[in-house]
Residue, then its C-alpha position, 0 to 999 in steps of 0.5 A: m480553508s480546505k487542507k490537502s492530503l499528501f501521499f508518498v508512493n512507489s508507483f501506481t502499477g504492480g500490485g494491490a498496495e498500488r491499487v489501494c493508493f490509486d483509489l485513496i488518492r482519487e477519493s481524496c480528490r473528491s473534496q480536496v487537493a491531493k499531492v503525490v510523490v511518486l518514485d517510479g517515472s514510468d507510470d501513466y497518470g491519466g486516471l488521476p483527477e486534475n486536482c492531484e499534483v504529482l511530483n515524479l522523481g523518476i527513480e526506476p525500480a530496475l535500479s539496485n536498492r543502493a542506487r535507489i537510496c542514493r537517488i532518494a537522498a539526492a531528491l530530498p531538497k526537491v521533495n521538501g520544496f514540493i511538500g511546502s508547509l506541513d500545516s496545510y495537510d489533513v493527512i500524510s501517508a507513505h506506502l511500501n518500503m522505498s516511499q516510506l524511506l523517503a518520507r522518513l528522511s523528509k520534512a514530513s517524517r513525524r507527521t506521516l502515517y507509515v502504512m504497512h501492506g505486508a507481513q515480514k514473515s515471507s522475507d524474515p521467517h526466523r524473526s531475525v535481530f537484524r530486522r527487528v533493529a532495522l524496523h525500530a530504527a525506521f519506525d520508532r516514535r512513528q505511527l504505523v497503520c496496518v492493513f489487517r490485524g495480523i500485520e499489527d499483531e506481528r509488529v507488536l508480538d514479534y518485533g516489539f512495537r507498542r500497541e498504541q503505536c499501531a492501528t489497523i485500518y482495512n483496505p478500502l473496497d468499491l463493492g459496487k464496482i466489484r458487484g458490477l464487474l461480477e454481474r457482467d462476467p460471463n463465468v460467474a453464474p447469476g444467483r449462484p454463491y461463490f468464493l472470491a479471491a483477489g490478488r496478483l497471479d503470483k506464487i506467493k499468493r498460494y492460489d494452488r492451496l486455494i484450488d486444492v481445498y476447493f476441490q478436495g473439500r467438494f466445495f465446487e458442488r455448491y459454490d463457484l470459485v472466482i479468482 
């Protein structure tokens, strides 16, 4: 009998991690039923396949962290009922902090792959003891999946996780779709090589540095820059 996949996600809007979750869920539904626990109640799920079962907890992101944590704790009986038998799943994964907290508290805690989408250095530049203790309290004896090797190295070298506890699996990309969009984009010259940067237009992504290097190095003479 075909098994299912289970995802814990914050939402399907807001950034690259959410887009990755959406694509993973949609791809999983090609061969099996996917069940999804979503925290944020404001999203439109029209793009998800029919064989995707969604439990929407309606926990708005505008709430304080304390309020969200209280609502997560209150929702646990409903979430555990939605999960059902753990033996029915091929894979269970949790993405981003609040969803990982929910998975950690749920009956699926030890079966879950906790996917690390970002580095800690932006919010913890000095590698604080408090953050180290908090991370180990949350994820000790749990399997971590890091979306690039730098995150895995950070967890191991800076925060003391065991290497065998971590694995790097890069984000999936639909290269055919990307090439098709580029070919139809009037701003991309056909046949001319280019640098491609993908991400939300946010200061933390440091597009200012990218643009400075592009012009200071005179790369524009040979390459286009596509953001």
